[in-house]
MIDOSE-1310 file (N, C-alpha, C; in nm, 2 decimals, decimal comma, always signed):
residues 142
mdnt	-0,33/+0,77/+1,62/-0,40/+0,65/+1,58/-0,46/+0,58/+1,70; -0,57/+0,53/+1,69/-0,64/+0,45/+1,79/-0,55/+0,33/+1,84; -0,53/+0,32/+1,97/-0,44/+0,21/+2,02/-0,49/+0,07/+1,99; -0,62/+0,06/+1,95/-0,67/-0,08/+1,93/-0,64/-0,12/+1,78
irik	-0,58/-0,04/+1,70/-0,54/-0,07/+1,57/-0,41/-0,14/+1,57; -0,39/-0,25/+1,50/-0,27/-0,32/+1,50/-0,22/-0,34/+1,35; -0,09/-0,32/+1,33/-0,03/-0,34/+1,20/+0,02/-0,48/+1,19; -0,01/-0,56/+1,09/+0,04/-0,69/+1,07/+0,10/-0,71/+0,93
cgsa	+0,21/-0,79/+0,92/+0,27/-0,81/+0,79/+0,25/-0,95/+0,75; +0,26/-0,97/+0,62/+0,26/-1,11/+0,57/+0,12/-1,15/+0,51; +0,13/-1,23/+0,40/+0,01/-1,27/+0,34/-0,08/-1,35/+0,42; -0,03/-1,43/+0,52/-0,10/-1,52/+0,60/-0,20/-1,44/+0,69
nmhf	-0,16/-1,31/+0,72/-0,24/-1,23/+0,80/-0,35/-1,15/+0,73; -0,34/-1,15/+0,60/-0,44/-1,06/+0,52/-0,57/-1,12/+0,51; -0,68/-1,04/+0,51/-0,81/-1,09/+0,48/-0,85/-1,04/+0,34; -0,84/-1,13/+0,25/-0,85/-1,10/+0,11/-0,99/-1,04/+0,07
geit	-1,09/-1,09/+0,13/-1,22/-1,03/+0,10/-1,23/-0,89/+0,14; -1,18/-0,85/+0,26/-1,19/-0,71/+0,31/-1,10/-0,62/+0,23; -0,98/-0,67/+0,19/-0,90/-0,60/+0,10/-0,96/-0,56/-0,03; -1,02/-0,67/-0,09/-1,09/-0,66/-0,22/-1,20/-0,55/-0,21
emlr	-1,28/-0,56/-0,11/-1,39/-0,46/-0,09/-1,33/-0,32/-0,08; -1,23/-0,29/-0,01/-1,17/-0,16/+0,00/-1,11/-0,12/-0,14; -1,04/-0,21/-0,21/-0,98/-0,17/-0,34/-1,08/-0,16/-0,45; -1,19/-0,23/-0,44/-1,29/-0,24/-0,55/-1,34/-0,10/-0,59
nayw	-1,34/+0,00/-0,51/-1,39/+0,13/-0,54/-1,28/+0,24/-0,54; -1,16/+0,19/-0,52/-1,05/+0,29/-0,53/-1,03/+0,33/-0,68; -1,00/+0,46/-0,71/-0,99/+0,50/-0,85/-0,88/+0,42/-0,93; -0,79/+0,36/-0,87/-0,68/+0,29/-0,94/-0,71/+0,14/-0,96
sigi	-0,82/+0,10/-0,90/-0,85/-0,05/-0,92/-1,00/-0,08/-0,92; -1,08/+0,01/-0,98/-1,22/-0,01/-0,99/-1,25/-0,15/-1,04; -1,34/-0,21/-0,96/-1,39/-0,34/-1,00/-1,29/-0,46/-0,98; -1,18/-0,44/-0,91/-1,08/-0,54/-0,89/-1,15/-0,67/-0,83
hrse	-1,10/-0,78/-0,87/-1,15/-0,91/-0,83/-1,05/-0,97/-0,72; -1,11/-1,05/-0,63/-1,03/-1,11/-0,53/-0,91/-1,19/-0,59; -0,93/-1,25/-0,70/-0,82/-1,33/-0,76/-0,70/-1,24/-0,80; -0,73/-1,11/-0,84/-0,62/-1,02/-0,87/-0,55/-0,97/-0,74
verg	-0,63/-0,95/-0,64/-0,57/-0,91/-0,51/-0,48/-1,02/-0,46; -0,52/-1,14/-0,47/-0,44/-1,26/-0,42/-0,32/-1,27/-0,50; -0,32/-1,25/-0,64/-0,21/-1,27/-0,72/-0,11/-1,15/-0,70; -0,16/-1,03/-0,67/-0,08/-0,92/-0,64/+0,00/-0,94/-0,51
vans	-0,07/-1,00/-0,41/-0,01/-1,03/-0,28/+0,10/-1,13/-0,30; +0,07/-1,23/-0,38/+0,17/-1,34/-0,40/+0,30/-1,30/-0,46; +0,28/-1,19/-0,54/+0,40/-1,14/-0,62/+0,46/-1,01/-0,56; +0,43/-0,98/-0,44/+0,48/-0,86/-0,37/+0,59/-0,90/-0,27
alvv	+0,68/-0,81/-0,25/+0,79/-0,83/-0,15/+0,74/-0,82/-0,01; +0,63/-0,73/+0,02/+0,59/-0,72/+0,15/+0,44/-0,67/+0,14; +0,36/-0,72/+0,22/+0,22/-0,67/+0,24/+0,20/-0,64/+0,39; +0,12/-0,53/+0,41/+0,09/-0,49/+0,55/-0,06/-0,46/+0,56
gaft	-0,11/-0,48/+0,67/-0,25/-0,45/+0,69/-0,27/-0,39/+0,83; -0,38/-0,31/+0,84/-0,42/-0,25/+0,97/-0,55/-0,32/+1,01; -0,56/-0,36/+1,14/-0,66/-0,44/+1,19/-0,72/-0,38/+1,32; -0,85/-0,39/+1,34/-0,91/-0,35/+1,46/-0,89/-0,45/+1,57
aadr	-0,93/-0,43/+1,69/-0,92/-0,52/+1,80/-1,00/-0,65/+1,77; -1,11/-0,63/+1,69/-1,19/-0,75/+1,65/-1,14/-0,82/+1,53; -1,02/-0,78/+1,48/-0,95/-0,84/+1,37/-1,01/-0,81/+1,24; -1,09/-0,70/+1,23/-1,14/-0,65/+1,10/-1,02/-0,58/+1,03
qigy	-1,00/-0,61/+0,90/-0,89/-0,54/+0,83/-0,95/-0,41/+0,78; -0,89/-0,30/+0,81/-0,93/-0,17/+0,77/-0,83/-0,09/+0,71; -0,71/-0,15/+0,67/-0,61/-0,08/+0,60/-0,52/-0,18/+0,53; -0,46/-0,14/+0,42/-0,38/-0,23/+0,35/-0,27/-0,16/+0,26
arvi	-0,16/-0,22/+0,24/-0,06/-0,16/+0,14/+0,03/-0,28/+0,11; +0,09/-0,26/-0,01/+0,19/-0,36/-0,05/+0,31/-0,30/-0,12; +0,42/-0,37/-0,13/+0,54/-0,33/-0,18/+0,59/-0,42/-0,29; +0,63/-0,37/-0,41/+0,69/-0,45/-0,51/+0,84/-0,41/-0,51
sdkt	+0,93/-0,50/-0,49/+1,07/-0,47/-0,47/+1,17/-0,58/-0,50; +1,29/-0,54/-0,53/+1,40/-0,64/-0,54/+1,47/-0,66/-0,40; +1,42/-0,59/-0,30/+1,47/-0,60/-0,16/+1,62/-0,55/-0,15; +1,67/-0,49/-0,25/+1,80/-0,46/-0,25/+1,82/-0,30/-0,28
rfay	+1,77/-0,26/-0,39/+1,78/-0,12/-0,42/+1,65/-0,04/-0,44; +1,55/-0,11/-0,49/+1,43/-0,04/-0,54/+1,31/-0,10/-0,47; +1,21/+0,00/-0,44/+1,08/-0,05/-0,39/+0,97/+0,05/-0,44; +0,86/-0,01/-0,48/+0,74/+0,07/-0,52/+0,63/+0,03/-0,43
itdv	+0,58/+0,14/-0,36/+0,47/+0,12/-0,27/+0,34/+0,14/-0,35; +0,24/+0,05/-0,33/+0,12/+0,06/-0,41/+0,00/+0,00/-0,32; -0,12/+0,03/-0,37/-0,24/-0,01/-0,31/-0,26/+0,03/-0,17; -0,21/+0,14/-0,13/-0,23/+0,19/+0,01/-0,37/+0,24/+0,02
ivhe	-0,44/+0,18/+0,11/-0,58/+0,22/+0,13/-0,62/+0,20/+0,28; -0,71/+0,29/+0,32/-0,77/+0,28/+0,46/-0,92/+0,28/+0,44; -0,99/+0,20/+0,50/-1,14/+0,20/+0,49/-1,19/+0,34/+0,52; -1,29/+0,39/+0,45/-1,33/+0,53/+0,46/-1,38/+0,56/+0,60
dyrk	-1,43/+0,46/+0,68/-1,47/+0,49/+0,82/-1,36/+0,51/+0,92; -1,23/+0,49/+0,87/-1,12/+0,49/+0,96/-1,01/+0,59/+0,91; -1,04/+0,67/+0,81/-0,95/+0,77/+0,76/-0,92/+0,88/+0,86; -0,81/+0,95/+0,84/-0,78/+1,06/+0,93/-0,75/+1,03/+1,07
qgig	-0,70/+0,91/+1,09/-0,67/+0,87/+1,23/-0,52/+0,82/+1,24; -0,44/+0,84/+1,13/-0,30/+0,81/+1,13/-0,27/+0,67/+1,09; -0,38/+0,59/+1,04/-0,36/+0,46/+1,00/-0,27/+0,45/+0,87; -0,30/+0,54/+0,77/-0,21/+0,54/+0,65/-0,07/+0,56/+0,69
qali	-0,05/+0,66/+0,78/+0,09/+0,68/+0,82/+0,15/+0,56/+0,89; +0,08/+0,49/+0,97/+0,13/+0,37/+1,04/+0,16/+0,26/+0,94; +0,08/+0,25/+0,83/+0,12/+0,15/+0,73/+0,25/+0,19/+0,66; +0,26/+0,31/+0,62/+0,38/+0,35/+0,55/+0,50/+0,34/+0,64
ksil	+0,49/+0,38/+0,77/+0,60/+0,37/+0,86/+0,64/+0,22/+0,87; +0,55/+0,13/+0,88/+0,58/-0,01/+0,90/+0,66/-0,06/+0,77; +0,62/-0,01/+0,66/+0,69/-0,05/+0,53/+0,83/+0,01/+0,53; +0,85/+0,13/+0,56/+0,98/+0,20/+0,55/+1,07/+0,15/+0,66
esea	+1,02/+0,09/+0,77/+1,10/+0,04/+0,88/+1,12/-0,11/+0,87; +1,07/-0,18/+0,76/+1,07/-0,32/+0,75/+1,21/-0,37/+0,74; +1,25/-0,47/+0,82/+1,38/-0,53/+0,81/+1,40/-0,59/+0,68; +1,30/-0,65/+0,62/+1,32/-0,72/+0,49/+1,35/-0,62/+0,38
lqdv	+1,33/-0,49/+0,40/+1,36/-0,39/+0,30/+1,46/-0,29/+0,35; +1,54/-0,32/+0,44/+1,64/-0,23/+0,50/+1,74/-0,18/+0,41; +1,77/-0,26/+0,30/+1,88/-0,22/+0,21/+1,83/-0,13/+0,09; +1,70/-0,12/+0,08/+1,64/-0,03/-0,03/+1,67/+0,11/-0,01
yqwl	+1,72/+0,18/-0,12/+1,75/+0,32/-0,11/+1,67/+0,40/-0,21; +1,59/+0,34/-0,30/+1,51/+0,42/-0,39/+1,37/+0,37/-0,37; +1,28/+0,46/-0,31/+1,14/+0,43/-0,29/+1,06/+0,51/-0,38; +0,95/+0,45/-0,44/+0,87/+0,52/-0,53/+0,72/+0,49/-0,49
litk	+0,64/+0,59/-0,53/+0,49/+0,56/-0,53/+0,43/+0,66/-0,61; +0,30/+0,64/-0,65/+0,22/+0,74/-0,72/+0,09/+0,77/-0,64; +0,06/+0,89/-0,63/-0,06/+0,93/-0,56/-0,13/+1,05/-0,64; -0,26/+1,04/-0,64/-0,34/+1,15/-0,70/-0,38/+1,24/-0,60
dahe	-0,40/+1,20/-0,47/-0,47/+1,29/-0,37/-0,42/+1,27/-0,23; -0,31/+1,21/-0,21/-0,26/+1,19/-0,07/-0,12/+1,24/-0,05; -0,08/+1,35/-0,12/+0,05/+1,40/-0,12/+0,10/+1,43/+0,02; +0,02/+1,49/+0,10/+0,05/+1,52/+0,24/+0,08/+1,40/+0,33
vyrr	+0,01/+1,30/+0,31/+0,03/+1,18/+0,38/+0,18/+1,13/+0,36; +0,22/+1,13/+0,23/+0,35/+1,08/+0,20/+0,46/+1,18/+0,23; +0,43/+1,31/+0,22/+0,53/+1,41/+0,26/+0,57/+1,39/+0,40; +0,47/+1,36/+0,49/+0,49/+1,34/+0,63/+0,58/+1,22/+0,66
agfs	+0,59/+1,13/+0,56/+0,67/+1,01/+0,58/+0,80/+1,03/+0,51; +0,83/+1,15/+0,45/+0,96/+1,18/+0,39/+0,96/+1,18/+0,24; +0,85/+1,15/+0,17/+0,85/+1,15/+0,03/+0,84/+1,29/-0,02; +0,89/+1,31/-0,14/+0,88/+1,44/-0,21/+0,85/+1,41/-0,36
vtar	+0,81/+1,51/-0,44/+0,79/+1,50/-0,58/+0,93/+1,47/-0,64; +0,93/+1,38/-0,73/+1,06/+1,34/-0,79/+1,15/+1,46/-0,84; +1,27/+1,46/-0,81/+1,36/+1,56/-0,86/+1,41/+1,54/-1,00; +1,37/+1,43/-1,05/+1,42/+1,38/-1,19/+1,30/+1,35/-1,28
pndw	+1,20/+1,44/-1,29/+1,09/+1,41/-1,38/+1,12/+1,39/-1,53; +1,23/+1,44/-1,57/+1,27/+1,42/-1,71/+1,34/+1,29/-1,73; +1,38/+1,22/-1,63/+1,44/+1,09/-1,64/+1,34/+0,98/-1,64; +1,23/+0,99/-1,57/+1,14/+0,88/-1,56/+1,05/+0,87/-1,68
meiw	+1,03/+0,75/-1,72/+0,94/+0,72/-1,84/+0,84/+0,61/-1,80; +0,74/+0,60/-1,88/+0,64/+0,50/-1,85/+0,57/+0,46/-1,97; +0,51/+0,34/-1,97/+0,41/+0,29/-2,06/+0,28/+0,28/-1,98; +0,18/+0,34/-2,02/+0,06/+0,34/-1,95/-0,06/+0,28/-2,03
hprp	-0,12/+0,18/-1,99/-0,24/+0,12/-2,05/-0,35/+0,13/-1,95; -0,47/+0,16/-2,00/-0,59/+0,15/-1,91/-0,60/+0,01/-1,85; -0,65/+0,00/-1,73/-0,67/-0,12/-1,66/-0,76/-0,21/-1,74; -0,72/-0,33/-1,77/-0,81/-0,42/-1,85/-0,93/-0,45/-1,78
ar	-1,04/-0,47/-1,85/-1,17/-0,52/-1,79/-1,15/-0,67/-1,76; -1,19/-0,70/-1,64/-1,19/-0,85/-1,61/-1,32/-0,89/-1,55
């Protein structure tokens, strides 16, 4: 990872416009609005961002958690101009090492195309696929 990239935590450090622009074209959040991004941040246990030396936000991830047993990592994204530089790994590492989440022992995430990124961080395909259940609705138009 480029040494000029910094990882910051907390909603006060996030640039909501830049996050929205990155997420707006991601397959899981096509057309997302800034208000949704802000609401998601407000209801998350942890948010992290990757920033250039000029303070441009070029990466983002958030965690939904009870901060005790369970955490779900979501919205992990790196601006396309900065991919394949270890920034995604740095975001995940920062989450997994967060003091606020040190008691969590069950971590989950969903990925369509970044399995190797998460394997390098210690994730594997669930060993209990028959136990997990879901209700899935298409993302509502907003």
